[in-house]
N, C-alpha and C positions, 0 to 999 in steps of 0.2 A: 334591434335590427334597424340600420340606417335605412328610412325611405323618405326618396328626392320630394315625394308630396308632400311633407312637413314642413321644407324648408323654405323662408323668403329672402335667405342671406345664402350665397352661394358657395361663400368663403366658410362659411360655418359647418354648411355642408359637404364642402371637400373636407375640410378637417375635419368632421365626424367620422366619414367615409375614410380619409388614412386611418385614424386610431384603430375602428373597428376591424378593419384589414391586418392593422398593425400586430393586435390582439392576437387576430387566428392564426396571425404567421409571422414571427416577429424578422424573416429576412424581408418582407414586405419594406418599400424606402419609397419614399418621394422622386428617387431618379429612378427607379423600377418604374413607376405610374408614368413618368417624363418620357424616358423610353418606349414604353409601351403607345404612347401616343404617337411617337415618331419627332417627339422632339430634339435637337441637336442641343440644347441646351439642358441638363442634367436638374437644373432644379431649378426647371420652368414651374412645375406643379407647386413648389413651396414660393415662389417668390410670385405666385397669384393668389396664393390663399394671405399672405400677409402685405399685399396691396403693391408688391414690388414692380408686376407686371399686368398691362393688360390684356384683354384677350379679342381677337378678331372673329367674327361669323365661322370663319376658315377653323383657325384654333379649337372654335366650340364645338366643333364637327367632331377634329379628334380626340377632343379631351371627353367627347360623351360616349365614343365609341370604345375608348382606352377603360372608359367608367363598365362598359357592360353594359349600357341603357338599353331600351326596350323604344322602338317608334315614339310610343307616347312621354316615355321619360326624358326621351331628346327633345323633344318638342319643347316640353317643358321647361328642359336646361338652357334651353335657348332663351324663353320668354323670363327665364327667371334671371338670368346675366342681364338682360336689355332692362327688367325690371330695376335691378340693383344700379344700375349707371343712368338712367333717365333722369333727366334736368325738368321740374316744374310737374305739378301735381294733374295737371291733363294729362301728361304720357304716363307716368305712375300709375294712373286709373286704370289707362286702357293695357297696359300690359297685366296689370293685376286680374283684372279681368278674365283676359285671355290664359292667365294660367288657373283662376276657379274653373273657367270651362274644361280645359283640357285636365287638369287631375281628379276630373266628374270622370273622365272617361277611362283613368288608369287603372288596374287591377289593384294597386295597393291602397287606393282612396278608403277612407277608416272612417267612423265616426264620428272623431275626436277632429277629421279636418272639416267634416260637415259642421261641426258647433262651430268652430271658426270661421266660415264661411256666414252663420247666422249670427255670429257677433260681429261681424263686419258691416252685417245690411242693418244691426240694429242701431250703429252709429251712421248709416249710409243717409239716413231720411230722418229729420228732425220729429216728426209727427210721433215716431213710437215712445222718445223720452215723455209726449204730452200723452198720448193712451196709458202709458204704466201712472204717471199723476192723477190721472183721472180715473184709475181703478181704484188707486189709495185713496182717493177721499169722498167719492161715492160708491155704490150699491150695483153691481153693476154684474149680467146673468148673459143675456142676450141679443140685449137691444143694440142691435150694429147701428143702426140709423141715429138712435139719440145720441151716442157715441161719435158717430161722424160729425153729427150737428153741436156737439160741443167745445169739440177743438177749434179752436181759433189763428189762423183760416180755418174753415172747415175742411174735412177731406172726406173722400169718396164711400161709401158703405165697406164696397170693396177693401180699399186701401185699411178700411178701420176693423175689417174681419181679418183679415192676414196679420195685421199688426198684434194684434190678440194671440192668434195664432202663432207667431214668432213668439212672443213674451212667454209663452207657454211653453214652448221647446228650449225657449234660454232656461228654465227652471226661476224668472221672476217672479211668475203668478201661477198662480195653482185653482183652480174651481173646488170651491166648498161641496157639502152633501146636501146642502142647499138650494145648491145653482150659482152662486154668487160668488166670483173672483175676491179671491185675496193676494195683495201683496207678500211678494216674498224677498228678504231683502238681500240680494246676489248682486256681487257686481261682474265685471264684465275682464276678464283675464286671459282674452287673446293677446297674443306679442306683439311688442310695441311698436314695428313696423306696421304693421297692421292697423291699430290702434291711430300711427301718426297720420296714417293717406287718410283713414276715415273721419278723425277727428277736424281735420283740416278741409273735408268736406259737408262737416256739420257748421260748423265756422262760417260756411259761405253760405249757406242753408241759411243762418238766423241773421246775417249781416242783409240779405234778401228780406226777409221776413220786417226785419227790421227799416228797411226802406219803404215796404210796402205799409207799414204802419203808421208812418209821418203823412202819408198822404191818403190814406182808407181806413184809418180808423179815428173814431172822435176824439177832443183834445184830452176830457175826462177820462176817461179809458186806456191813456198811454202817458208815460214819464216820460219823454226824451229832454237830455240834456246835454250841451256840449261848455269844454273848457281849453284856451289855448294858452300858453305860459311855456317858457322856456326853464329845463329843470337840465340836474347835472345827473349824472350815471347812479351816484348815488342815491339822489332822491327819485329816480325813477324805480330803482329798488325799493326802493322804501314804500311806493305808492301801490306797485305789486304787491307788496305782503299785507299792507293793510287791507288790498283788496279781497285778496283769499280770508283776512280774517272776517273779513263784512260778509262773505261767501256761507263760512260759516255759524254768524248771526244768524242768517237770512234763514241758511238749513234747520240748526235748530227751531225758530219762530217757527217754521211752516210745518211742524210735528207736531207741537200744540195746538198749533191752529185745525189739523188735521185731525184732531186729539177728540174734537166737538164735532157733533153731528149734525150734518148737511144735506138741504133740502136739496134735489133732482133739479129743482127749479134756479139754484144758484150756478151763475155765472162766475165758472173758477178762475183761476190767474196759474195756470201752468208755468212751474219755472224747471226749466234743466241747467243742471249745474254741471260745468264742463271745465278742463283747464290745461 
């Protein structure tokens, strides 16, 4: 069953809606849907799905009525269109948050959508990755004050607790019988659109942290270097590939380091890999 709250791409939603109706009734057509919406152009819906037509707010209301949306579904559909057409991260974030709030009120809101919202939250704040790394290299039970203090820069006790709860909901960590949390190697599987937005936010957070490190961290605890040179596109692509390879080297090396016992007094370097 096609549920609008499952979608972050209105074209894909309309395409799946049409296919479902067509399977149920072979007489159903793009033209029939366009006529039901009150459009003179019988190919309006088809052209909309294929990116050959834009849609105004007034036409959005017409399409929503033709699709039989409830009030909440219509509100979500309107913001979905705005989200897809938004230019810039700030606007996309705004409409994404509005959609998230709207779908929680929808009768069709599912557990799967809750999981996707949690996945977005994981990427939204940098310290979730840091907490996950700390749990991987230290024995942690319920000492949230210690956990908050170990993250650099330090986070609040409340943030530390919420982070652990989020990681547990996502199935990325689990509490053993001895009360100690253990890491579960689980990847984030939310849609590309959500990941794209959340990763942009995450990279902006990392950039802010890097700027603070220059002025707030002692030189011996940070390594920041720069290089300016002119390169071709081919050279740029080669550098990107070498960077990805070096990330893999770091990840493999960090696993070997984590296999060695560490004291709780040891100050860790929490690395987050993203691309």
